[in-house]
PLY file of the C-alpha trace (Angstrom):
ply
format ascii 1.0
element vertex 214
property float x
property float y
property float z
element edge 213
property int vertex1
property int vertex2
end_header
-5.61 -4.44 25.00
-5.58 -4.41 21.20
-5.94 -0.63 21.02
-3.19 -0.16 23.62
-0.91 -2.30 21.47
-1.88 -0.18 18.44
-1.05 3.06 20.27
2.28 1.76 21.54
3.20 0.48 18.10
2.44 3.86 16.49
4.36 5.75 19.18
7.36 3.46 18.70
7.40 3.65 14.90
6.60 7.33 14.36
9.61 9.57 15.08
7.26 12.55 15.43
5.31 10.96 18.31
6.54 12.07 21.72
4.59 9.52 23.73
1.66 7.11 23.60
-0.81 9.61 25.09
-0.17 12.01 22.22
-1.03 9.20 19.81
-4.26 8.39 21.68
-5.42 12.00 21.83
-4.21 13.51 18.56
-3.59 10.89 15.86
-6.46 10.48 13.36
-5.03 7.14 12.24
-5.47 5.78 15.74
-8.95 7.28 16.01
-9.89 5.56 12.73
-8.84 2.23 14.27
-11.08 2.84 17.28
-14.05 3.60 15.03
-13.28 0.55 12.91
-13.10 -1.85 15.85
-16.57 -0.71 16.92
-18.00 -0.77 13.38
-16.51 -4.21 12.74
-18.22 -5.55 15.88
-21.61 -4.40 14.63
-20.82 -5.71 11.11
-20.11 -9.17 12.49
-23.39 -8.94 14.43
-25.15 -8.31 11.05
-26.16 -4.80 12.13
-24.92 -3.44 8.83
-26.65 -0.06 8.95
-25.15 0.78 12.34
-21.75 -0.44 11.17
-21.82 1.74 8.06
-23.07 4.71 10.05
-20.06 4.45 12.36
-17.65 4.02 9.44
-19.07 7.07 7.70
-18.71 9.08 10.90
-15.10 7.92 11.06
-14.58 9.04 7.46
-15.99 12.48 8.27
-13.89 12.85 11.43
-10.57 11.42 10.21
-10.58 11.48 6.38
-9.90 7.73 6.47
-12.49 5.32 5.02
-12.33 1.75 6.29
-15.28 -0.45 5.39
-16.63 -2.14 8.54
-16.25 -5.52 6.87
-12.48 -5.16 6.46
-10.25 -7.26 8.72
-7.50 -5.24 10.38
-4.69 -6.86 12.36
-2.83 -5.50 15.36
-0.40 -2.59 15.24
-1.58 -0.91 12.02
0.19 2.44 11.68
-1.81 4.82 9.49
0.55 7.76 8.96
-1.34 11.02 8.28
-4.07 8.96 6.65
-6.10 11.49 4.68
-7.66 9.87 1.60
-7.07 6.24 2.59
-9.75 3.80 1.36
-9.86 0.19 2.55
-12.51 -1.99 0.92
-14.97 -4.44 2.45
-13.10 -7.71 1.89
-9.63 -6.29 2.51
-7.44 -8.03 5.06
-4.50 -6.27 6.71
-1.99 -8.25 8.75
-0.14 -7.26 11.91
2.26 -4.30 12.21
1.59 -2.88 8.75
2.18 0.75 7.78
-0.10 2.63 5.37
0.50 6.21 4.24
-2.01 8.77 2.98
-4.01 8.41 -0.26
-3.58 4.64 -0.36
-6.39 2.52 -1.82
-6.98 -1.15 -1.07
-9.73 -1.53 -3.63
-11.42 -3.78 -6.13
-11.33 -3.91 -9.90
-15.11 -4.15 -10.36
-14.86 -7.61 -11.95
-14.67 -9.89 -8.91
-17.39 -11.50 -6.81
-16.96 -12.43 -3.15
-13.38 -11.68 -2.17
-12.79 -8.45 -4.11
-10.03 -6.65 -2.25
-6.36 -7.25 -1.37
-4.85 -9.20 1.49
-1.74 -7.71 3.12
0.59 -9.95 5.08
2.41 -8.92 8.24
4.81 -5.96 8.36
3.82 -4.64 4.93
4.57 -1.00 4.08
2.34 0.78 1.54
3.70 4.18 0.57
1.74 7.35 -0.19
-0.65 7.23 -3.13
-0.22 3.53 -3.88
-3.19 1.57 -5.27
-3.51 -2.15 -4.61
-6.46 -3.51 -6.53
-8.24 -6.84 -6.70
-8.17 -10.05 -4.61
-4.39 -10.31 -4.60
-1.95 -11.23 -1.84
0.89 -8.99 -0.69
3.46 -11.13 1.11
4.96 -10.50 4.52
7.53 -7.68 4.76
6.72 -6.41 1.25
7.28 -2.74 0.38
5.02 -0.91 -2.07
6.50 2.30 -3.50
4.71 5.64 -3.64
2.05 5.96 -6.39
2.54 2.37 -7.52
-0.42 0.47 -8.96
-0.30 -3.19 -7.94
-2.54 -5.65 -9.79
-0.72 -8.96 -9.21
0.38 -11.05 -6.25
3.58 -9.88 -4.54
6.05 -12.29 -2.95
7.19 -11.86 0.65
10.18 -9.54 1.17
9.69 -7.87 -2.22
9.87 -4.18 -3.12
7.41 -3.04 -5.82
7.41 0.25 -7.76
5.86 1.64 -10.93
2.63 1.60 -12.93
1.82 -1.22 -13.18
3.86 -2.37 -10.19
7.03 -4.36 -10.82
9.26 -6.11 -8.31
12.65 -4.38 -8.18
14.07 -5.98 -5.03
13.56 -9.41 -3.52
14.97 -10.57 -0.18
17.09 -7.43 -0.04
18.75 -7.97 -3.42
18.11 -6.03 -6.65
16.14 -7.89 -9.28
17.96 -5.90 -11.99
20.97 -3.55 -12.06
18.81 -0.45 -12.03
17.10 -1.30 -8.77
17.63 0.78 -5.68
16.46 0.62 -2.08
13.03 2.02 -1.41
13.60 5.48 0.06
10.29 7.17 -0.89
12.09 9.66 -3.16
14.67 8.10 -5.47
13.00 4.99 -6.81
13.71 3.16 -10.05
11.15 3.42 -12.84
10.92 0.08 -14.69
9.03 1.66 -17.61
11.62 4.40 -18.04
14.37 1.78 -17.94
12.69 -0.18 -20.74
12.27 2.99 -22.82
15.96 3.75 -22.39
16.85 0.25 -23.62
14.58 0.69 -26.65
16.17 4.07 -27.40
19.65 2.53 -27.29
18.57 -0.23 -29.67
17.10 2.31 -32.09
20.34 4.31 -32.03
22.29 1.13 -32.78
19.97 0.29 -35.69
20.27 3.83 -37.10
24.07 3.65 -36.97
23.97 0.28 -38.73
21.61 1.66 -41.39
23.85 4.69 -42.03
26.84 2.40 -42.35
25.02 0.23 -44.91
24.10 3.34 -46.94
27.71 4.53 -46.92
28.91 1.14 -48.08
26.59 1.40 -51.06
0 1
1 2
2 3
3 4
4 5
5 6
6 7
7 8
8 9
9 10
10 11
11 12
12 13
13 14
14 15
15 16
16 17
17 18
18 19
19 20
20 21
21 22
22 23
23 24
24 25
25 26
26 27
27 28
28 29
29 30
30 31
31 32
32 33
33 34
34 35
35 36
36 37
37 38
38 39
39 40
40 41
41 42
42 43
43 44
44 45
45 46
46 47
47 48
48 49
49 50
50 51
51 52
52 53
53 54
54 55
55 56
56 57
57 58
58 59
59 60
60 61
61 62
62 63
63 64
64 65
65 66
66 67
67 68
68 69
69 70
70 71
71 72
72 73
73 74
74 75
75 76
76 77
77 78
78 79
79 80
80 81
81 82
82 83
83 84
84 85
85 86
86 87
87 88
88 89
89 90
90 91
91 92
92 93
93 94
94 95
95 96
96 97
97 98
98 99
99 100
100 101
101 102
102 103
103 104
104 105
105 106
106 107
107 108
108 109
109 110
110 111
111 112
112 113
113 114
114 115
115 116
116 117
117 118
118 119
119 120
120 121
121 122
122 123
123 124
124 125
125 126
126 127
127 128
128 129
129 130
130 131
131 132
132 133
133 134
134 135
135 136
136 137
137 138
138 139
139 140
140 141
141 142
142 143
143 144
144 145
145 146
146 147
147 148
148 149
149 150
150 151
151 152
152 153
153 154
154 155
155 156
156 157
157 158
158 159
159 160
160 161
161 162
162 163
163 164
164 165
165 166
166 167
167 168
168 169
169 170
170 171
171 172
172 173
173 174
174 175
175 176
176 177
177 178
178 179
179 180
180 181
181 182
182 183
183 184
184 185
185 186
186 187
187 188
188 189
189 190
190 191
191 192
192 193
193 194
194 195
195 196
196 197
197 198
198 199
199 200
200 201
201 202
202 203
203 204
204 205
205 206
206 207
207 208
208 209
209 210
210 211
211 212
212 213
């Protein structure tokens, strides 16, 4: 029943999907979930070699690498999916959406829980990297190519490198923030550089004025 729910969820959320049977037959993201459910069963049975063998087969067939130890909730929509990596101790909640080239990885400095935990209804846009044992709250939105290294509150929108919260509970955190639309996203670093440039211009004008007064 879980896989049927997954297929229905993908068909409902993907405007390109014509029906659930197309998802079941043709969507590599759905196929990766099937492989993972099987690999995860063997992983929990401590048959680690068999589990990794299945996950590597899935990687070869779909281009999506999900470690068999990862915990995946219901209704995960992997859109396109090529290049996705989900680490061993990652946890993904229900009804999440993950686009291609996303990494749920570790930093190399942690022991035990090394990978992120995503809440329910989290969207992770293309190319985003979420690293370390951090929590991404329910309904959070991670912008394309963002690098997230810290905990994210529920209902937050994060963009940039490193990731910064630009919206929270639907409201801009600063005046430069915009809604996440995958294309026109605010760049917190660029905004700070613009502020610094304005301050430098003001200081230069003040310096020129002082020289003229002399």
